[in-house]
Every structure is written in C-alpha cells, then in structure tokens.
Phi, psi and omega in degrees: 000310183301323181291323175297320174298312175302319187291329173294311182303318186286333175292318177302310183292331175295322176282353176272110184244178188288324181298318179290329174289315177300318173296328178281329176289323177293320180299313174306308181294320176303310181298326184286326179274324192247357187076220180296343178297322186300326182284316172302322174297311182297324175295316174303319179300317181297314174295326174299308179299324179286322176288322184281316185252358177077016180286140177289147171289117178269121185311316185299317176299323180295301182304312182299317184288331178288324181286309186297320177299317171299318182299309178300326181288320174301322178291324181295312178308308188300310184297323178292321182288317175294316174298318176295325176293316178306315181291322185283320182267008185262000000 
C-alpha cells in the first residue's frame, strides 16, 4: 500500500515542471490583478496554443489554472473589499 502511495506521489512530482510552476504564478498574479479575467486569459492561452502549435489541451493545466485563478480571484475580491471599506470608514 505504501509503495502504491509513493508511486502516485512520483507521478504528481514528475508532471510538475518549471513551465507549470511559472504558468501557475502568472495565472495567480493575473487573477490577483484582474479578478476572474485572469482565468479567462489563461484558458484563452491554452486554446491559442492548441490551435497555433497543435499542442493538445492538457486537463492538468486547465484544472491547475482554474484552482490557482480562483484563489487569486478570491484574494482580488478580498483586497477590493478591504480597500473600499478602508476608504469609506477612514
């Protein structure tokens, strides 16, 4: 059972490349700056690469960008609420 668990962990770590990490960071900051538009931009990027270069659309990238973008978008909204409250109540 332990060997099977370690095997799944290795598969996840093997798929984590520098390109995936950089893409996740870019998606987070886009979502932090633009809210939900950051997710849309990253999805458009995936479709564009698929059409232009013939790369397959990877489900892992879609899921990763959706999760990271949702976190960034939530942070964007929280910062927006804090900023508006600070302006109104100061």
